C-alpha positions as CSV (number, residue, x, y, z in Angstrom):
1,M,3.5,5.4,-12.5
2,K,2.9,5.4,-16.4
3,R,4.9,8.5,-16.9
4,L,4.6,10.9,-20.0
5,L,8.0,12.3,-21.0
6,F,8.8,15.9,-22.2
7,L,10.9,15.3,-25.3
8,I,13.1,17.9,-26.8
9,L,13.2,18.7,-30.6
10,Y,15.3,21.4,-32.1
11,T,13.2,24.7,-31.8
12,P,14.1,28.0,-33.4
13,F,13.3,31.1,-31.5
14,I,10.7,33.5,-32.9
15,L,11.1,36.9,-31.7
16,C,8.3,38.8,-33.5
17,S,4.5,39.0,-33.1
18,Q,3.3,35.8,-34.8
19,N,-0.2,37.1,-35.8
20,T,1.4,40.2,-37.4
21,Q,4.0,38.1,-39.3
22,I,1.4,35.7,-40.5
23,D,-0.8,38.4,-42.1
24,S,2.3,40.0,-43.8
25,L,3.4,36.6,-45.1
26,R,0.0,35.7,-46.5
27,L,0.1,39.0,-48.4
28,I,3.4,38.1,-49.9
29,V,2.0,34.6,-51.0
30,E,-1.0,36.2,-52.6
31,T,1.1,38.7,-54.6
32,S,4.2,36.7,-55.4
33,I,4.7,35.2,-58.9
34,D,7.9,33.5,-58.0
35,N,7.5,29.7,-57.0
36,Y,10.5,29.6,-54.9
37,E,9.6,32.8,-52.9
38,T,6.1,31.3,-52.5
39,A,7.3,28.0,-51.2
40,K,9.7,29.8,-48.9
41,T,6.9,32.0,-47.5
42,N,4.6,29.2,-47.0
43,L,7.2,27.4,-45.0
44,Q,7.6,30.5,-42.9
45,I,3.8,30.5,-42.3
46,A,3.9,26.9,-41.4
47,K,6.6,27.4,-38.7
48,L,4.7,30.3,-37.1
49,H,1.6,28.0,-36.9
50,E,3.5,25.4,-34.9
51,S,2.5,26.8,-31.5
52,I,-0.9,27.9,-32.6
53,D,-2.7,25.4,-34.9
54,L,-0.8,22.2,-35.9
55,N,-3.2,21.0,-38.6
56,K,-3.3,24.5,-40.3
57,G,0.5,24.6,-40.2
58,M,0.7,21.2,-41.7
59,E,-1.4,22.6,-44.7
60,Y,1.1,25.4,-45.4
61,A,4.0,23.1,-45.1
62,H,2.5,20.6,-47.7
63,K,2.2,23.7,-50.0
64,S,5.8,24.4,-49.6
65,Y,6.7,20.6,-50.2
66,K,5.3,20.7,-53.7
67,Y,8.4,22.8,-54.7
68,R,11.3,20.4,-55.3
69,S,13.9,22.5,-57.1
70,N,15.9,23.6,-54.1
71,D,17.4,20.8,-51.8
72,S,18.0,23.3,-49.0
73,L,14.4,24.4,-48.9
74,L,13.1,20.9,-49.4
75,A,15.1,19.8,-46.4
76,E,13.7,22.5,-44.2
77,T,10.1,21.5,-45.4
78,N,10.7,17.9,-44.7
79,N,12.0,18.9,-41.2
80,Q,9.1,20.9,-40.4
81,L,6.6,18.3,-41.7
82,G,8.4,15.7,-39.4
83,R,7.8,18.1,-36.4
84,F,4.0,18.4,-37.1
85,H,3.7,14.7,-37.4
86,F,5.5,14.2,-34.2
87,F,3.4,16.7,-32.4
88,T,0.2,15.2,-33.6
89,G,1.4,11.6,-32.7
90,Q,1.9,10.3,-36.3
91,L,5.4,8.9,-35.2
92,D,6.1,6.7,-38.4
93,S,5.3,9.7,-40.6
94,A,7.5,11.9,-38.5
95,S,10.4,9.6,-38.7
96,Y,10.0,9.2,-42.5
97,Y,10.3,13.1,-43.0
98,F,13.2,13.4,-40.7
99,E,15.1,10.6,-42.5
100,N,14.3,12.5,-45.7
101,T,15.8,15.7,-44.2
102,K,19.1,13.9,-43.3
103,Q,19.5,12.4,-46.7
104,L,19.1,15.8,-48.4
105,L,21.4,17.5,-45.9
106,K,24.1,14.8,-46.6
107,K,24.0,15.9,-50.2
108,L,24.5,19.4,-49.2
109,D,27.4,18.3,-46.6
110,E,25.5,20.1,-43.8
111,E,27.0,18.3,-40.8
112,K,25.6,20.7,-38.2
113,R,22.1,20.7,-39.6
114,I,22.1,16.8,-39.6
115,A,23.2,16.8,-36.0
116,I,20.3,19.1,-35.2
117,V,17.7,17.0,-37.0
118,N,19.1,13.9,-35.1
119,I,17.7,15.5,-32.0
120,S,14.2,15.5,-33.4
121,L,14.7,11.9,-34.9
122,G,16.0,10.7,-31.4
123,A,12.7,12.1,-29.9
124,V,10.6,10.2,-32.2
125,Q,12.5,7.0,-31.6
126,L,12.1,7.4,-27.9
127,R,8.4,7.8,-28.2
128,Q,8.3,4.8,-30.4
129,G,10.1,2.6,-27.8
130,N,13.2,2.2,-29.8
131,Y,15.6,2.9,-27.0
132,N,18.6,1.6,-28.4
133,K,18.2,3.7,-31.7
134,T,17.6,6.6,-29.5
135,I,20.8,6.3,-27.7
136,K,22.8,5.7,-31.0
137,T,21.0,8.7,-32.8
138,L,21.5,11.1,-29.9
139,T,25.2,9.9,-29.2
140,E,26.1,11.0,-32.8
141,S,24.7,14.4,-32.1
142,A,26.1,14.9,-28.6
143,T,29.7,13.9,-30.0
144,Y,29.4,16.5,-32.7
145,F,28.1,19.2,-30.3
146,E,30.7,18.6,-27.6
147,K,33.4,18.8,-30.5
148,T,32.2,22.2,-31.6
149,N,31.4,23.6,-28.1
150,D,27.8,24.0,-28.7
151,S,26.4,23.7,-25.2
152,L,22.7,24.4,-25.9
153,N,22.4,21.6,-28.5
154,A,24.4,19.2,-26.3
155,A,22.0,19.9,-23.4
156,K,19.1,18.9,-25.6
157,C,20.8,15.7,-26.4
158,Y,21.4,15.2,-22.7
159,S,17.8,15.7,-21.9
160,N,16.6,13.1,-24.4
161,I,19.4,10.7,-23.4
162,A,18.2,11.0,-19.8
163,S,14.6,10.0,-21.0
164,A,16.1,7.0,-22.6
165,F,17.9,6.0,-19.4
166,A,14.6,6.4,-17.6
167,E,12.8,4.1,-19.9
168,L,15.4,1.5,-19.2
169,Y,14.8,2.1,-15.4
170,N,18.4,3.5,-14.9
171,Y,17.0,6.5,-12.9
172,K,20.5,7.3,-11.4
173,K,21.9,7.9,-15.0
174,A,18.7,9.7,-16.0
175,I,18.8,12.2,-13.2
176,E,22.5,12.8,-13.9
177,Y,22.0,13.7,-17.5
178,S,18.8,15.8,-16.8
179,R,20.7,17.8,-14.2
180,K,23.5,18.4,-16.8
181,A,21.0,19.8,-19.2
182,L,19.1,21.8,-16.7
183,E,22.3,23.5,-15.7
184,I,22.8,24.6,-19.2
185,F,19.3,25.8,-19.6
186,N,19.4,27.8,-16.4
187,A,22.6,29.4,-17.5
188,L,21.2,30.5,-20.7
189,S,17.8,31.5,-19.2
190,L,15.9,29.3,-21.6
191,T,12.6,28.9,-19.9
192,Q,11.0,26.8,-22.5
193,F,13.6,24.1,-22.1
194,Q,13.6,24.5,-18.4
195,L,9.8,23.7,-18.7
196,I,10.8,20.5,-20.5
197,T,13.5,19.3,-18.2
198,L,11.8,20.0,-14.8
199,P,8.9,17.6,-15.3
200,N,11.4,14.9,-16.5
201,L,13.5,15.4,-13.4
202,A,10.3,15.2,-11.4
203,T,9.4,11.9,-12.9
204,Q,12.8,10.5,-12.7
205,H,13.0,11.3,-8.8
206,Y,9.5,9.8,-8.4
207,K,10.6,6.6,-10.0
208,S,13.7,6.4,-7.9
209,G,11.5,6.6,-4.8
210,D,11.9,10.3,-3.9
211,T,8.2,11.5,-4.0
212,I,9.0,14.8,-2.2
213,K,11.6,15.9,-4.8
214,A,9.3,14.8,-7.6
215,I,6.3,17.0,-6.4
216,T,8.8,20.0,-5.8
217,F,10.0,19.8,-9.5
218,Y,6.4,19.4,-10.8
219,D,5.3,22.5,-8.8
220,R,8.2,24.5,-10.4
221,A,7.1,23.2,-13.8
222,E,3.4,24.0,-13.3
223,K,4.1,27.5,-12.2
224,L,6.5,28.1,-15.3
225,A,4.0,26.4,-17.7
226,L,1.1,28.7,-16.4
227,E,3.2,31.7,-16.9
228,L,4.0,30.7,-20.4
229,N,0.5,29.6,-21.0
230,N,1.9,26.3,-22.4
231,K,-1.0,24.0,-22.5
232,R,0.8,21.1,-24.0
233,S,3.3,21.1,-21.0
234,L,0.5,21.7,-18.5
235,S,-1.3,18.5,-20.0
236,I,1.7,16.4,-19.3
237,I,2.3,17.9,-15.8
238,Y,-1.2,17.2,-14.7
239,N,-1.1,13.6,-16.2
240,N,2.0,12.8,-14.2
241,L,0.6,14.4,-11.0
242,G,-2.3,12.1,-11.6
243,D,-0.2,9.2,-11.6
244,I,1.5,10.2,-8.5
245,Y,-1.9,10.2,-6.7
246,L,-3.1,7.1,-8.7
247,H,-2.6,4.7,-5.8
248,K,-3.1,7.2,-2.9
249,D,-6.1,9.4,-3.6
250,H,-8.3,8.2,-6.5
251,Q,-10.4,11.3,-6.4
252,K,-7.4,13.7,-6.7
253,A,-5.9,11.5,-9.2
254,K,-9.0,11.4,-11.5
255,L,-9.2,15.4,-11.1
256,Y,-5.7,15.8,-12.5
257,L,-6.1,13.1,-15.2
258,E,-9.3,14.6,-16.6
259,K,-7.7,18.0,-16.7
260,A,-4.8,16.4,-18.6
261,L,-7.4,14.5,-21.0
262,Q,-9.1,17.8,-21.8
263,L,-5.8,19.5,-22.8
264,K,-4.5,16.8,-24.9
265,T,-7.8,16.3,-26.7
266,E,-7.9,20.0,-27.4
267,L,-4.3,19.9,-28.7
268,N,-4.9,16.6,-30.6
269,L,-2.1,14.8,-28.8
270,S,-3.2,11.2,-29.6
271,A,-0.4,9.4,-27.9
272,G,-0.6,11.5,-24.8
273,V,-4.3,10.8,-24.7
274,G,-3.6,7.1,-24.8
275,I,-1.4,7.2,-21.7
276,T,-4.0,9.4,-19.8
277,K,-6.8,7.1,-20.7
278,N,-4.6,4.1,-19.4
279,S,-4.3,6.0,-16.1
280,L,-8.1,6.6,-15.9
281,G,-8.6,2.8,-16.7
282,I,-6.4,1.9,-13.7
283,I,-8.7,4.0,-11.4
284,E,-11.8,2.1,-12.7
285,L,-10.0,-1.2,-12.4
286,K,-9.3,-0.4,-8.7
287,K,-13.0,0.4,-8.2
288,N,-13.8,-3.1,-9.9
289,N,-15.7,-1.2,-12.7
290,Y,-14.1,-3.7,-15.1
291,K,-16.0,-3.0,-18.2
292,T,-15.4,0.8,-18.0
293,A,-11.6,-0.1,-17.4
294,I,-11.5,-2.3,-20.4
295,I,-13.0,0.5,-22.6
296,Y,-10.2,2.8,-21.4
297,F,-7.4,0.2,-21.8
298,N,-8.5,-0.7,-25.5
299,Q,-8.5,2.9,-26.4
300,A,-5.1,3.5,-24.9
301,A,-3.6,0.3,-26.6
302,K,-4.5,1.7,-30.1
303,Q,-2.5,4.9,-29.4
304,I,0.7,3.6,-27.5
305,K,3.8,1.7,-28.6
306,G,6.8,0.3,-26.7
307,A,7.3,-0.4,-23.1
308,P,4.1,1.5,-21.9
309,L,2.0,-1.2,-23.8
310,V,3.2,-4.0,-21.6
311,S,1.5,-2.3,-18.6
312,I,-1.7,-1.9,-20.6
313,Y,-1.6,-5.5,-21.5
314,N,-1.3,-6.3,-18.0
315,N,-4.2,-4.1,-17.0
316,L,-6.4,-5.6,-19.5
317,K,-5.5,-9.1,-18.2
318,D,-6.6,-8.0,-14.6
319,S,-9.7,-6.5,-15.9
320,Y,-10.8,-9.6,-17.8
321,K,-9.8,-11.7,-14.9
322,G,-12.0,-9.6,-12.7
323,L,-15.0,-10.2,-15.0
324,G,-14.1,-14.0,-14.8
325,N,-13.1,-14.2,-18.6
326,L,-10.1,-16.3,-18.0
327,S,-9.4,-17.0,-21.8
328,K,-9.2,-13.3,-22.4
329,A,-7.1,-12.7,-19.3
330,L,-4.6,-15.4,-20.6
331,E,-4.5,-13.9,-24.1
332,Y,-3.3,-10.6,-22.8
333,S,-1.0,-12.1,-20.2
334,E,0.9,-13.8,-23.2
335,K,1.0,-10.6,-25.1
336,S,2.5,-8.8,-22.1
337,K,5.2,-11.3,-21.8
338,A,6.1,-11.5,-25.5
339,L,6.4,-7.8,-25.8
340,N,8.4,-7.5,-22.5
341,D,10.8,-10.2,-23.6
342,S,11.3,-8.4,-27.0
343,I,12.2,-5.1,-25.3
344,L,14.4,-6.4,-22.5
345,N,16.2,-9.3,-24.2
346,T,19.9,-9.9,-23.7
347,E,20.8,-8.7,-27.1
348,S,19.0,-5.4,-26.7
349,Q,20.9,-4.9,-23.4
350,K,24.2,-5.8,-25.0
351,S,23.6,-3.4,-27.8
352,F,22.8,-0.5,-25.5
353,I,26.0,-1.2,-23.4
354,E,28.1,-1.2,-26.7
355,I,26.5,2.0,-27.7
356,Q,27.2,3.7,-24.5
357,T,30.8,2.3,-24.5
358,K,31.3,3.8,-28.0
359,Y,30.1,7.2,-26.7
360,E,32.5,7.2,-23.7
361,T,35.3,5.8,-26.0
362,E,34.8,8.7,-28.6
363,K,35.2,11.2,-25.8
364,K,38.3,9.7,-24.6
365,E,39.6,9.6,-28.2
366,K,39.0,13.2,-28.5
367,E,41.0,13.9,-25.3
368,I,43.9,11.7,-26.5
369,L,43.9,13.4,-30.1
370,E,44.2,16.8,-28.4
371,L,47.0,15.6,-26.2
372,Q,48.8,13.9,-29.1
373,T,48.5,17.2,-31.2
374,E,50.0,19.2,-28.4
375,N,52.8,16.7,-28.0
376,L,53.6,17.0,-31.6
377,K,54.0,20.7,-31.4
378,V,56.3,20.3,-28.4
379,N,58.3,17.7,-30.2
380,H,58.7,19.9,-33.2
381,K,60.1,22.7,-31.1
382,R,62.1,20.6,-28.8
383,K,63.6,17.6,-30.9
384,Q,66.5,17.1,-28.8
385,N,64.4,16.3,-25.8
386,R,62.1,13.9,-27.5
387,N,63.6,10.7,-25.8
388,L,63.3,12.4,-22.4
389,F,59.6,13.5,-23.0
390,I,58.7,9.9,-24.3
391,G,60.1,8.4,-21.2
392,V,58.3,10.9,-18.8
393,L,55.1,10.2,-20.7
394,A,55.6,6.3,-20.5
395,I,56.2,6.7,-16.7
396,L,53.1,9.0,-16.4
397,G,51.0,6.3,-18.4
398,I,52.2,3.5,-16.0
399,S,51.4,5.6,-13.0
400,L,48.0,6.6,-14.2
401,L,47.4,2.8,-15.0
402,L,48.5,1.7,-11.5
403,I,46.4,4.6,-9.9
404,F,43.3,3.5,-12.0
405,M,43.8,-0.3,-11.0
406,L,44.1,0.6,-7.4
407,L,40.9,2.8,-7.6
408,K,39.1,0.1,-9.4
409,N,40.1,-2.5,-6.7
410,A,39.1,-0.2,-4.0
411,K,35.7,0.3,-5.7
412,K,35.2,-3.4,-5.9
413,K,36.0,-3.9,-2.4
414,R,33.5,-1.1,-1.4
415,I,30.8,-2.8,-3.5
416,I,31.5,-6.3,-2.0
417,I,31.3,-4.8,1.6
418,Q,27.9,-3.0,0.7
419,Q,26.5,-6.2,-0.6
420,E,27.6,-8.3,2.4
421,F,26.2,-5.6,4.7
422,T,22.8,-5.7,2.7
423,I,22.7,-9.6,2.9
424,K,23.3,-9.5,6.6
425,N,20.4,-7.1,7.1
426,Q,18.1,-9.2,5.0
427,K,19.1,-12.2,7.0
428,V,18.4,-10.4,10.3
429,T,15.0,-9.2,8.9
430,E,14.0,-12.7,7.8
431,L,15.0,-14.1,11.2
432,L,13.1,-11.5,13.2
433,R,10.0,-12.1,10.9
434,S,10.4,-15.9,11.4
435,K,10.6,-15.7,15.2
436,E,7.6,-13.3,15.1
437,L,5.4,-15.8,13.1
438,E,6.6,-18.8,15.3
439,G,5.4,-16.8,18.5
440,I,2.1,-16.3,17.0
441,D,1.8,-20.0,15.9
442,T,2.7,-20.9,19.6
443,I,0.0,-18.6,21.0
444,L,-2.6,-20.0,18.4
445,D,-1.6,-23.6,19.1
446,A,-2.1,-22.9,22.8
447,Q,-5.4,-21.4,22.3
448,E,-6.6,-24.4,20.3
449,K,-5.2,-26.9,22.9
450,E,-6.9,-24.8,25.6
451,R,-10.2,-25.0,23.5
452,S,-10.0,-28.7,23.2
453,K,-9.3,-29.1,26.8
454,I,-12.2,-27.0,27.7
455,A,-14.5,-28.9,25.3
456,A,-13.4,-32.3,26.8
457,D,-14.0,-31.0,30.2
458,L,-17.7,-29.8,29.3
459,H,-18.3,-33.0,27.4
460,D,-16.8,-35.6,29.8
461,N,-17.2,-34.0,33.2
462,L,-20.0,-31.4,33.3
463,G,-21.8,-33.2,30.6
464,S,-21.8,-36.6,32.4
465,K,-22.9,-35.0,35.6
466,V,-25.9,-33.3,34.0
467,A,-26.9,-36.5,32.2
468,T,-26.8,-38.5,35.5
469,L,-28.9,-35.8,37.2
470,K,-31.3,-36.3,34.4
471,L,-31.5,-40.0,35.1
472,Y,-32.1,-39.4,38.7
473,L,-34.9,-37.0,38.0
474,E,-36.6,-39.4,35.4
475,S,-36.3,-42.3,38.1
476,Y,-38.1,-40.5,40.8
477,D,-41.4,-42.3,41.7
478,N,-43.8,-39.5,42.7
479,K,-43.9,-37.7,39.5
480,E,-47.5,-37.1,39.5
481,K,-47.5,-35.0,42.8
482,F,-45.5,-32.3,41.1
483,S,-46.0,-33.0,37.3
484,S,-45.8,-29.4,36.1
485,F,-42.7,-28.7,38.2
486,Y,-41.2,-31.9,36.9
487,E,-41.7,-31.1,33.3
488,K,-40.2,-27.6,33.7
489,L,-37.1,-29.1,35.5
490,K,-36.7,-31.9,32.9
491,G,-37.0,-29.3,30.0
492,L,-34.4,-27.2,31.6
493,M,-32.0,-30.2,32.2
494,D,-32.4,-31.1,28.4
495,D,-31.6,-27.6,27.4
496,T,-28.5,-27.4,29.5
497,Y,-27.2,-30.8,28.3
498,N,-27.7,-29.8,24.7
499,E,-25.9,-26.4,25.3
500,I,-23.0,-28.1,26.8
501,R,-22.7,-30.3,23.7
502,S,-23.0,-27.4,21.4
503,I,-20.3,-25.4,23.3
504,S,-18.1,-28.5,23.3
505,K,-18.4,-28.9,19.4
506,K,-17.8,-25.1,18.7
507,K,-14.7,-25.1,20.9
508,N,-13.4,-28.1,19.2
509,F,-14.1,-27.4,15.5
510,G,-10.4,-26.5,14.8
511,A,-9.4,-30.1,15.2
512,Q,-11.4,-31.1,12.1
513,I,-8.8,-30.1,9.6
514,S,-8.0,-33.8,9.2
515,K,-10.9,-34.1,6.9
516,G,-9.4,-31.6,4.4
517,L,-9.5,-27.9,3.9
518,I,-12.7,-27.6,2.0
519,P,-14.7,-30.3,3.9
520,S,-13.5,-28.8,7.3
521,T,-14.7,-25.3,6.2
522,K,-18.1,-26.6,5.1
523,L,-18.5,-28.3,8.5
524,I,-17.6,-25.0,10.1
525,A,-20.2,-23.3,8.1
526,Q,-22.9,-25.8,8.7
527,Q,-22.3,-25.5,12.6
528,I,-22.3,-21.6,12.4
529,S,-25.3,-21.7,10.1
530,A,-27.2,-23.7,12.5
531,S,-27.7,-20.8,14.8
532,K,-30.0,-19.3,12.2
533,K,-28.4,-16.0,12.8
534,I,-26.2,-16.1,9.6
535,D,-26.2,-18.4,6.5
536,I,-22.7,-19.4,5.4
537,K,-22.2,-21.0,2.0
538,V,-18.9,-22.6,0.9
539,I,-18.4,-22.9,-2.8
540,N,-15.5,-25.0,-4.5
541,V,-15.0,-23.9,-8.0
542,D,-12.2,-26.1,-9.4
543,V,-10.0,-27.3,-6.3
544,N,-9.8,-31.1,-6.9
545,E,-6.8,-32.2,-4.9
546,R,-5.8,-31.7,-1.3
547,I,-2.9,-29.3,-0.6
548,E,0.1,-29.9,1.7
549,N,-1.1,-30.6,5.3
550,S,0.8,-27.6,7.0
551,L,-0.4,-25.2,4.4
552,E,-4.0,-26.5,4.9
553,I,-3.8,-25.8,8.6
554,Q,-2.5,-22.3,8.1
555,V,-5.3,-21.5,5.5
556,F,-7.9,-23.1,7.8
557,R,-6.7,-20.9,10.7
558,I,-7.0,-17.8,8.4
559,I,-10.6,-18.7,7.3
560,Q,-11.5,-19.5,11.1
561,E,-10.3,-15.9,12.0
562,L,-12.3,-14.4,9.1
563,L,-15.6,-16.1,10.0
564,T,-15.0,-15.2,13.7
565,N,-14.7,-11.4,12.6
566,I,-17.9,-11.7,10.5
567,I,-19.7,-13.2,13.4
568,K,-18.4,-10.6,16.0
569,H,-18.4,-7.4,13.9
570,A,-20.3,-7.5,10.6
571,N,-23.8,-7.9,11.7
572,A,-24.1,-10.0,8.5
573,T,-27.0,-12.3,7.7
574,E,-25.3,-14.1,4.7
575,A,-21.6,-15.0,4.0
576,I,-19.9,-16.9,1.1
577,V,-16.5,-18.7,1.2
578,Q,-15.2,-19.6,-2.3
579,F,-12.4,-21.8,-3.4
580,S,-10.6,-21.7,-6.9
581,E,-7.2,-22.6,-8.3
582,H,-5.5,-21.0,-11.3
583,E,-1.9,-21.4,-12.4
584,N,-0.6,-23.0,-9.2
585,V,-2.2,-20.3,-7.0
586,L,-5.1,-21.0,-4.4
587,N,-7.7,-18.2,-4.6
588,I,-10.0,-17.7,-1.6
589,I,-12.8,-15.0,-1.5
590,V,-14.8,-14.4,1.7
591,E,-17.7,-12.1,1.3
592,D,-20.5,-10.9,3.6
593,N,-23.4,-8.5,3.4
594,G,-22.7,-6.9,6.8
595,K,-22.3,-3.3,7.9
596,G,-18.7,-3.0,6.3
597,F,-16.1,-0.5,7.5
598,D,-13.9,2.5,6.2
599,I,-10.6,0.8,5.4
600,N,-8.6,4.0,5.6
601,K,-10.1,5.0,9.2
602,T,-10.4,1.6,10.9
603,K,-7.2,0.3,12.8
604,S,-6.4,-3.3,12.2
605,G,-7.3,-5.6,15.2
606,I,-5.3,-8.5,16.7
607,G,-7.4,-10.8,14.4
608,L,-6.5,-9.0,11.2
609,L,-2.9,-8.7,12.3
610,N,-2.7,-12.6,12.8
611,I,-4.2,-13.1,9.3
612,E,-1.7,-10.9,7.7
613,K,1.2,-12.5,9.4
614,R,0.0,-15.9,8.5
615,I,-0.5,-14.9,4.8
616,N,3.0,-13.4,4.7
617,K,4.3,-16.7,6.2
618,V,3.1,-18.6,3.1
619,D,4.1,-15.9,0.7
620,G,0.5,-15.1,0.0
621,E,-1.4,-11.8,-0.9
622,L,-4.2,-10.2,0.9
623,V,-6.6,-7.6,-0.6
624,I,-9.5,-6.2,1.7
625,D,-12.3,-4.2,-0.1
626,S,-14.9,-2.7,2.2
627,S,-17.0,0.4,2.7
628,K,-19.8,1.4,5.2
629,E,-23.1,-0.3,4.6
630,N,-21.7,-2.3,1.6
631,G,-20.4,-5.4,3.2
632,T,-16.8,-6.7,3.0
633,T,-14.9,-8.8,0.6
634,V,-11.5,-10.5,1.5
635,I,-9.3,-12.0,-1.4
636,I,-6.5,-14.1,-0.7
637,N,-4.1,-15.6,-3.1
638,I,-1.5,-18.3,-1.9
639,P,1.0,-20.0,-4.2
640,L,0.7,-23.8,-4.1
């Protein structure tokens, strides 16, 4: 799921009617002769336009930006410009203006305002994919707000820290921080921030595997967004719902994604548009509409940065591979690997851990400092008992240390027991799977032996007797007396003998694997095609060397089963078996022009189950694409 995150910036509350205020403020600008008053009023108008018209609001903010004689006003203007650029997806510009704001506030020694701006800056860094910077920036703010007991702004930090954890795939921590934030927003009845946190929690539950909770939170978020008429939130909610159905219901997913794209285009949310186009591209890719998919992915790649771009490169690779353009596919595969390595390298993870440790350490230092202050007060009042107090404190510290060590050891033991239990379960599962495959192999081997025995009996016993009967018939002296009867009887004997030979060959074609996988497949195709009922072609693209014998046998049996299914069920007149090899993977495509079937409604038969088991045994992949009256395509990838 290519999730869209709701990010929290610091947002002042506007309590009055916006349109009435804007009209009043415009009148002040038109009549004012004081430059400071004009700049201040333009900034107020810009803020009111934030939820109405971002481009118009940016125009008024730039008018205020021209006034440079007051650092406090200039800091507010830089902050507002940063917000406008963030909402329009211009992240580098947003970062520039937020950093300018911090520098001006440092000159004014405004520690609280700096911490508030850090919330917005952290949101920008998160959207850019700079997750370590995000954690560092938000940690500074969270520490400040905890010291000053500012629960609201602390909750904003928690929400964006949760988003950073989610981007690093630590969904347990992400859910923990999101719930902390939501509890505060619920307690303060802040519906706008509830609307931000609910979809994030939904996404985090979905990524952790709990789809039911995810849909529940999205339903709550959608109702709240409709009540507030918040189009920006609705666009992201619809996008994420589209991603939930992306692999389950293409039609439903496309409906949600197109609604999201319409809203994001209307709101000029370029980064969000990119993510939505990527999801629409995935739908086209699954439909094998590779050219349309490539158009969507290229558009998305221009608008997205950070970790989501890795997924887009992989999608472009798959699209070009589907078109047969392997050079382009390789190019995007290398891009994906390089970007992924840069994000998840060891140093990045180490830096992240150090930042989190620093955050937890600062919290403990705060607690220790408060305890020390209290101890000093007690010591000042009771100097005569200082030695006793220190002794008690030392004993308490040692006891706490011992308790901590015991708890730590107990936790380690629990983890080891859980790991051992998991390993045992995995071993049992593998053993059952192995026994199941061995049973299937035994059945198939028995079938082939029985076929060979039947073929030998037909050829050696019944075939030889029919041949002898034919000789007796030909040696009969009075042929002329019943010539027409003789010719009919002779023709019938020839047909019977040829039919016995044909059945013998068909029953015994599984033994021909000794010639190699592709030659044996071609021989089967020739034998089946000789019936004139179906024409089977075998194409070898670039497989030049024989593969390991046991693997050849498994693959050959799979192809036999597929061709048998085509003959029995497909009513096809043509079929193609294609072999190719790429990056140590054997690719087999089996296509027919038969009647096809509905994959979602048709139950797998024994033949298909046997194929799936064999492919699992060789660690391969199986993809079946079919629909009624459009034939069937089976794609098999097997590592060599």
